[in-house]
N, CA, C and O atoms as a GROMACS GRO file, in nm:
protein
  364
    1UNK      N    1   0.106  -0.138   0.034
    1UNK     CA    2  -0.027   0.000  -0.022
    1UNK      C    3   0.091   0.174   0.027
    1UNK      O    4   0.156   0.228   0.117
    2UNK      N    5   0.048   0.188  -0.105
    2UNK     CA    6   0.148   0.336  -0.107
    2UNK      C    7   0.065   0.444  -0.048
    2UNK      O    8  -0.055   0.423  -0.064
    3UNK      N    9   0.098   0.572   0.026
    3UNK     CA   10   0.092   0.708   0.062
    3UNK      C   11  -0.068   0.741  -0.023
    3UNK      O   12  -0.144   0.813   0.043
    4UNK      N   13  -0.107   0.707  -0.122
    4UNK     CA   14  -0.223   0.762  -0.178
    4UNK      C   15  -0.334   0.613  -0.163
    4UNK      O   16  -0.453   0.638  -0.142
    5UNK      N   17  -0.305   0.507  -0.172
    5UNK     CA   18  -0.402   0.419  -0.138
    5UNK      C   19  -0.402   0.428  -0.024
    5UNK      O   20  -0.522   0.412  -0.001
    6UNK      N   21  -0.339   0.448   0.103
    6UNK     CA   22  -0.370   0.451   0.268
    6UNK      C   23  -0.450   0.577   0.291
    6UNK      O   24  -0.512   0.573   0.397
    7UNK      N   25  -0.466   0.699   0.212
    7UNK     CA   26  -0.529   0.861   0.230
    7UNK      C   27  -0.641   0.793   0.168
    7UNK      O   28  -0.748   0.830   0.217
    8UNK      N   29  -0.655   0.680   0.047
    8UNK     CA   30  -0.780   0.614   0.019
    8UNK      C   31  -0.875   0.597   0.118
    8UNK      O   32  -0.980   0.652   0.151
    9UNK      N   33  -0.784   0.475   0.170
    9UNK     CA   34  -0.824   0.367   0.268
    9UNK      C   35  -0.866   0.408   0.424
    9UNK      O   36  -0.928   0.332   0.498
   10UNK      N   37  -0.822   0.536   0.459
   10UNK     CA   38  -0.869   0.624   0.576
   10UNK      C   39  -0.930   0.690   0.543
   10UNK      O   40  -1.014   0.706   0.632
   11UNK      N   41  -0.969   0.800   0.400
   11UNK     CA   42  -1.115   0.846   0.413
   11UNK      C   43  -1.212   0.768   0.397
   11UNK      O   44  -1.306   0.847   0.398
   12UNK      N   45  -1.255   0.666   0.383
   12UNK     CA   46  -1.300   0.558   0.350
   12UNK      C   47  -1.364   0.504   0.473
   12UNK      O   48  -1.485   0.518   0.493
   13UNK      N   49  -1.276   0.433   0.568
   13UNK     CA   50  -1.292   0.387   0.666
   13UNK      C   51  -1.362   0.513   0.784
   13UNK      O   52  -1.461   0.502   0.857
   14UNK      N   53  -1.258   0.639   0.764
   14UNK     CA   54  -1.357   0.739   0.860
   14UNK      C   55  -1.478   0.815   0.841
   14UNK      O   56  -1.524   0.884   0.932
   15UNK      N   57  -1.548   0.800   0.687
   15UNK     CA   58  -1.654   0.818   0.662
   15UNK      C   59  -1.683   0.988   0.627
   15UNK      O   60  -1.769   1.046   0.561
   16UNK      N   61  -1.561   1.034   0.708
   16UNK     CA   62  -1.643   1.187   0.780
   16UNK      C   63  -1.501   1.302   0.630
   16UNK      O   64  -1.538   1.413   0.593
   17UNK      N   65  -1.409   1.262   0.594
   17UNK     CA   66  -1.364   1.375   0.531
   17UNK      C   67  -1.295   1.293   0.421
   17UNK      O   68  -1.265   1.174   0.421
   18UNK      N   69  -1.272   1.406   0.309
   18UNK     CA   70  -1.250   1.389   0.174
   18UNK      C   71  -1.103   1.335   0.181
   18UNK      O   72  -1.031   1.325   0.280
   19UNK      N   73  -1.072   1.296   0.026
   19UNK     CA   74  -0.941   1.216  -0.010
   19UNK      C   75  -0.828   1.290   0.066
   19UNK      O   76  -0.738   1.237   0.131
   20UNK      N   77  -0.855   1.462   0.038
   20UNK     CA   78  -0.775   1.583   0.079
   20UNK      C   79  -0.726   1.616   0.155
   20UNK      O   80  -0.606   1.643   0.164
   21UNK      N   81  -0.827   1.624   0.250
   21UNK     CA   82  -0.847   1.646   0.383
   21UNK      C   83  -0.773   1.571   0.447
   21UNK      O   84  -0.675   1.614   0.507
   22UNK      N   85  -0.812   1.428   0.445
   22UNK     CA   86  -0.747   1.352   0.488
   22UNK      C   87  -0.577   1.302   0.413
   22UNK      O   88  -0.487   1.226   0.448
   23UNK      N   89  -0.594   1.365   0.330
   23UNK     CA   90  -0.427   1.343   0.300
   23UNK      C   91  -0.350   1.472   0.393
   23UNK      O   92  -0.236   1.485   0.439
   24UNK      N   93  -0.459   1.548   0.394
   24UNK     CA   94  -0.341   1.701   0.473
   24UNK      C   95  -0.346   1.657   0.654
   24UNK      O   96  -0.278   1.679   0.754
   25UNK      N   97  -0.425   1.610   0.633
   25UNK     CA   98  -0.406   1.511   0.805
   25UNK      C   99  -0.319   1.437   0.821
   25UNK      O  100  -0.283   1.440   0.939
   26UNK      N  101  -0.247   1.352   0.745
   26UNK     CA  102  -0.168   1.235   0.758
   26UNK      C  103  -0.074   1.329   0.729
   26UNK      O  104   0.004   1.331   0.824
   27UNK      N  105  -0.022   1.453   0.596
   27UNK     CA  106   0.078   1.477   0.556
   27UNK      C  107   0.120   1.582   0.750
   27UNK      O  108   0.228   1.629   0.785
   28UNK      N  109  -0.026   1.581   0.836
   28UNK     CA  110   0.043   1.676   0.968
   28UNK      C  111   0.087   1.575   1.085
   28UNK      O  112   0.158   1.581   1.185
   29UNK      N  113   0.010   1.484   1.021
   29UNK     CA  114   0.070   1.339   1.134
   29UNK      C  115   0.218   1.345   1.110
   29UNK      O  116   0.278   1.366   1.216
   30UNK      N  117   0.312   1.331   0.987
   30UNK     CA  118   0.414   1.255   0.987
   30UNK      C  119   0.481   1.420   1.001
   30UNK      O  120   0.565   1.424   1.091
   31UNK      N  121   0.467   1.506   0.956
   31UNK     CA  122   0.537   1.590   0.955
   31UNK      C  123   0.604   1.640   1.116
   31UNK      O  124   0.708   1.695   1.149
   32UNK      N  125   0.496   1.592   1.184
   32UNK     CA  126   0.484   1.619   1.374
   32UNK      C  127   0.578   1.489   1.433
   32UNK      O  128   0.663   1.484   1.522
   33UNK      N  129   0.551   1.439   1.386
   33UNK     CA  130   0.620   1.302   1.367
   33UNK      C  131   0.816   1.364   1.396
   33UNK      O  132   0.888   1.404   1.488
   34UNK      N  133   0.822   1.340   1.278
   34UNK     CA  134   0.981   1.425   1.203
   34UNK      C  135   0.983   1.546   1.355
   34UNK      O  136   1.040   1.544   1.464
   35UNK      N  137   0.887   1.643   1.289
   35UNK     CA  138   1.000   1.766   1.453
   35UNK      C  139   1.010   1.717   1.563
   35UNK      O  140   1.103   1.769   1.625
   36UNK      N  141   0.945   1.621   1.632
   36UNK     CA  142   0.918   1.552   1.761
   36UNK      C  143   1.068   1.485   1.767
   36UNK      O  144   1.146   1.523   1.855
   37UNK      N  145   1.106   1.382   1.669
   37UNK     CA  146   1.218   1.328   1.666
   37UNK      C  147   1.356   1.394   1.632
   37UNK      O  148   1.449   1.320   1.663
   38UNK      N  149   1.390   1.500   1.581
   38UNK     CA  150   1.434   1.594   1.528
   38UNK      C  151   1.467   1.638   1.615
   38UNK      O  152   1.588   1.661   1.618
   39UNK      N  153   1.359   1.686   1.777
   39UNK     CA  154   1.378   1.744   1.896
   39UNK      C  155   1.464   1.623   2.006
   39UNK      O  156   1.543   1.647   2.097
   40UNK      N  157   1.416   1.499   1.957
   40UNK     CA  158   1.453   1.415   2.040
   40UNK      C  159   1.398   1.338   2.139
   40UNK      O  160   1.455   1.265   2.220
   41UNK      N  161   1.259   1.364   2.120
   41UNK     CA  162   1.139   1.301   2.155
   41UNK      C  163   1.116   1.158   2.072
   41UNK      O  164   1.139   1.121   1.957
   42UNK      N  165   1.058   1.095   2.192
   42UNK     CA  166   0.941   0.986   2.178
   42UNK      C  167   0.855   0.999   2.147
   42UNK      O  168   0.817   1.105   2.196
   43UNK      N  169   0.720   0.924   2.035
   43UNK     CA  170   0.644   0.943   1.944
   43UNK      C  171   0.533   0.838   2.053
   43UNK      O  172   0.428   0.896   2.027
   44UNK      N  173   0.505   0.760   2.124
   44UNK     CA  174   0.424   0.653   2.151
   44UNK      C  175   0.261   0.685   2.117
   44UNK      O  176   0.192   0.786   2.132
   45UNK      N  177   0.231   0.551   2.065
   45UNK     CA  178   0.097   0.603   2.018
   45UNK      C  179   0.027   0.453   2.060
   45UNK      O  180   0.038   0.362   1.977
   46UNK      N  181  -0.034   0.430   2.168
   46UNK     CA  182  -0.089   0.340   2.259
   46UNK      C  183  -0.135   0.248   2.141
   46UNK      O  184  -0.160   0.296   2.031
   47UNK      N  185  -0.147   0.104   2.168
   47UNK     CA  186  -0.172  -0.011   2.124
   47UNK      C  187  -0.146  -0.039   1.913
   47UNK      O  188  -0.207  -0.104   1.828
   48UNK      N  189  -0.008   0.064   1.912
   48UNK     CA  190   0.045   0.074   1.773
   48UNK      C  191   0.208   0.026   1.825
   48UNK      O  192   0.247  -0.091   1.830
   49UNK      N  193   0.279   0.132   1.855
   49UNK     CA  194   0.339   0.134   1.862
   49UNK      C  195   0.466   0.271   1.906
   49UNK      O  196   0.418   0.373   1.957
   50UNK      N  197   0.572   0.267   1.891
   50UNK     CA  198   0.675   0.389   1.939
   50UNK      C  199   0.755   0.466   1.848
   50UNK      O  200   0.781   0.356   1.797
   51UNK      N  201   0.799   0.521   1.800
   51UNK     CA  202   0.887   0.636   1.696
   51UNK      C  203   0.983   0.685   1.791
   51UNK      O  204   0.934   0.745   1.886
   52UNK      N  205   1.144   0.672   1.787
   52UNK     CA  206   1.224   0.725   1.833
   52UNK      C  207   1.350   0.726   1.751
   52UNK      O  208   1.355   0.695   1.632
   53UNK      N  209   1.478   0.773   1.844
   53UNK     CA  210   1.610   0.769   1.776
   53UNK      C  211   1.680   0.685   1.842
   53UNK      O  212   1.668   0.655   1.960
   54UNK      N  213   1.767   0.636   1.751
   54UNK     CA  214   1.882   0.526   1.818
   54UNK      C  215   1.927   0.598   1.747
   54UNK      O  216   1.887   0.666   1.652
   55UNK      N  217   2.075   0.573   1.827
   55UNK     CA  218   2.238   0.628   1.779
   55UNK      C  219   2.390   0.496   1.770
   55UNK      O  220   2.460   0.421   1.837
   56UNK      N  221   2.365   0.543   1.647
   56UNK     CA  222   2.466   0.375   1.631
   56UNK      C  223   2.590   0.444   1.594
   56UNK      O  224   2.596   0.545   1.525
   57UNK      N  225   2.691   0.377   1.649
   57UNK     CA  226   2.833   0.391   1.657
   57UNK      C  227   2.919   0.416   1.546
   57UNK      O  228   2.898   0.373   1.433
   58UNK      N  229   3.024   0.494   1.584
   58UNK     CA  230   3.094   0.525   1.444
   58UNK      C  231   3.161   0.320   1.411
   58UNK      O  232   3.173   0.229   1.492
   59UNK      N  233   3.180   0.323   1.299
   59UNK     CA  234   3.251   0.207   1.291
   59UNK      C  235   3.314   0.170   1.162
   59UNK      O  236   3.329   0.274   1.098
   60UNK      N  237   3.355   0.076   1.102
   60UNK     CA  238   3.468   0.092   0.992
   60UNK      C  239   3.402  -0.012   0.890
   60UNK      O  240   3.429  -0.128   0.921
   61UNK      N  241   3.324   0.002   0.778
   61UNK     CA  242   3.302  -0.097   0.688
   61UNK      C  243   3.397  -0.080   0.546
   61UNK      O  244   3.481   0.003   0.512
   62UNK      N  245   3.347  -0.188   0.486
   62UNK     CA  246   3.449  -0.252   0.341
   62UNK      C  247   3.362  -0.179   0.231
   62UNK      O  248   3.240  -0.192   0.215
   63UNK      N  249   3.427  -0.120   0.177
   63UNK     CA  250   3.397  -0.083  -0.010
   63UNK      C  251   3.381  -0.178  -0.045
   63UNK      O  252   3.486  -0.242  -0.057
   64UNK      N  253   3.208  -0.279  -0.097
   64UNK     CA  254   3.249  -0.392  -0.206
   64UNK      C  255   3.273  -0.385  -0.337
   64UNK      O  256   3.221  -0.478  -0.398
   65UNK      N  257   3.311  -0.337  -0.378
   65UNK     CA  258   3.395  -0.283  -0.527
   65UNK      C  259   3.524  -0.258  -0.467
   65UNK      O  260   3.592  -0.275  -0.568
   66UNK      N  261   3.592  -0.235  -0.393
   66UNK     CA  262   3.705  -0.272  -0.390
   66UNK      C  263   3.763  -0.329  -0.276
   66UNK      O  264   3.876  -0.371  -0.302
   67UNK      N  265   3.733  -0.344  -0.169
   67UNK     CA  266   3.770  -0.383  -0.059
   67UNK      C  267   3.818  -0.323   0.010
   67UNK      O  268   3.884  -0.382   0.096
   68UNK      N  269   3.813  -0.148   0.013
   68UNK     CA  270   3.870  -0.079   0.100
   68UNK      C  271   3.827  -0.058   0.180
   68UNK      O  272   3.704  -0.066   0.188
   69UNK      N  273   3.906  -0.017   0.289
   69UNK     CA  274   3.812  -0.008   0.417
   69UNK      C  275   3.743   0.144   0.426
   69UNK      O  276   3.788   0.223   0.344
   70UNK      N  277   3.671   0.179   0.489
   70UNK     CA  278   3.665   0.288   0.501
   70UNK      C  279   3.552   0.334   0.631
   70UNK      O  280   3.477   0.270   0.705
   71UNK      N  281   3.579   0.455   0.618
   71UNK     CA  282   3.521   0.478   0.849
   71UNK      C  283   3.347   0.520   0.783
   71UNK      O  284   3.328   0.587   0.681
   72UNK      N  285   3.269   0.479   0.845
   72UNK     CA  286   3.153   0.493   0.815
   72UNK      C  287   3.108   0.592   1.012
   72UNK      O  288   3.096   0.534   1.120
   73UNK      N  289   3.095   0.734   0.987
   73UNK     CA  290   3.057   0.814   1.085
   73UNK      C  291   2.953   0.766   1.180
   73UNK      O  292   2.884   0.672   1.138
   74UNK      N  293   2.926   0.817   1.313
   74UNK     CA  294   2.830   0.795   1.421
   74UNK      C  295   2.695   0.868   1.357
   74UNK      O  296   2.710   0.987   1.326
   75UNK      N  297   2.585   0.815   1.338
   75UNK     CA  298   2.485   0.920   1.378
   75UNK      C  299   2.374   0.836   1.424
   75UNK      O  300   2.370   0.717   1.455
   76UNK      N  301   2.251   0.960   1.420
   76UNK     CA  302   2.109   0.973   1.478
   76UNK      C  303   2.096   0.810   1.368
   76UNK      O  304   2.181   0.765   1.290
   77UNK      N  305   1.963   0.755   1.400
   77UNK     CA  306   1.882   0.689   1.287
   77UNK      C  307   1.715   0.669   1.345
   77UNK      O  308   1.698   0.631   1.461
   78UNK      N  309   1.577   0.702   1.239
   78UNK     CA  310   1.486   0.714   1.319
   78UNK      C  311   1.470   0.550   1.309
   78UNK      O  312   1.507   0.474   1.219
   79UNK      N  313   1.390   0.515   1.460
   79UNK     CA  314   1.284   0.340   1.510
   79UNK      C  315   1.201   0.309   1.531
   79UNK      O  316   1.150   0.342   1.638
   80UNK      N  317   1.151   0.243   1.460
   80UNK     CA  318   0.992   0.201   1.546
   80UNK      C  319   1.012   0.067   1.603
   80UNK      O  320   1.099  -0.016   1.578
   81UNK      N  321   0.884   0.064   1.710
   81UNK     CA  322   0.880  -0.046   1.783
   81UNK      C  323   0.764  -0.104   1.817
   81UNK      O  324   0.716  -0.118   1.929
   82UNK      N  325   0.717  -0.141   1.702
   82UNK     CA  326   0.537  -0.219   1.723
   82UNK      C  327   0.505  -0.271   1.848
   82UNK      O  328   0.565  -0.369   1.892
   83UNK      N  329   0.417  -0.217   1.910
   83UNK     CA  330   0.339  -0.213   2.042
   83UNK      C  331   0.287  -0.401   2.048
   83UNK      O  332   0.295  -0.475   1.950
   84UNK      N  333   0.250  -0.432   2.145
   84UNK     CA  334   0.195  -0.604   2.203
   84UNK      C  335   0.085  -0.599   2.088
   84UNK      O  336   0.078  -0.701   2.020
   85UNK      N  337  -0.014  -0.477   2.050
   85UNK     CA  338  -0.175  -0.505   2.038
   85UNK      C  339  -0.119  -0.543   1.849
   85UNK      O  340  -0.149  -0.643   1.783
   86UNK      N  341  -0.034  -0.422   1.805
   86UNK     CA  342  -0.006  -0.455   1.685
   86UNK      C  343   0.037  -0.547   1.620
   86UNK      O  344   0.015  -0.593   1.509
   87UNK      N  345   0.158  -0.588   1.771
   87UNK     CA  346   0.232  -0.726   1.677
   87UNK      C  347   0.140  -0.913   1.679
   87UNK      O  348   0.170  -1.020   1.625
   88UNK      N  349  -0.024  -0.853   1.806
   88UNK     CA  350  -0.035  -0.944   1.795
   88UNK      C  351  -0.130  -0.974   1.659
   88UNK      O  352  -0.152  -1.089   1.622
   89UNK      N  353  -0.178  -0.869   1.598
   89UNK     CA  354  -0.265  -0.890   1.488
   89UNK      C  355  -0.158  -0.895   1.326
   89UNK      O  356  -0.204  -0.912   1.214
   90UNK      N  357  -0.043  -0.879   1.352
   90UNK     CA  358  -0.013  -0.912   1.237
   90UNK      C  359   0.064  -1.049   1.255
   90UNK      O  360   0.105  -1.090   1.146
   91UNK      N  361   0.091  -1.117   1.345
   91UNK     CA  362   0.112  -1.273   1.357
   91UNK      C  363   0.029  -1.343   1.313
   91UNK      O  364   0.041  -1.465   1.321
   0.00000   0.00000   0.00000
């Protein structure tokens, strides 16, 4: 399912919003999560999961074409941990 299909599905399920309104709401939702993670906050949605930031240490990697060693810098990466209710549904 892509973003357009998700918007149509949410709009059909809610039965109160047009596709355009649903799209604006979804974009706002995504934007709020991005801003919160950028500030270092977690976003927890009960019954669904938690969005957070994980820290990766610097490490040495290998260029697969040349075999040369290269330094991979430390970085922050987004992480999602599914909630237990969500995991039960997917199983």
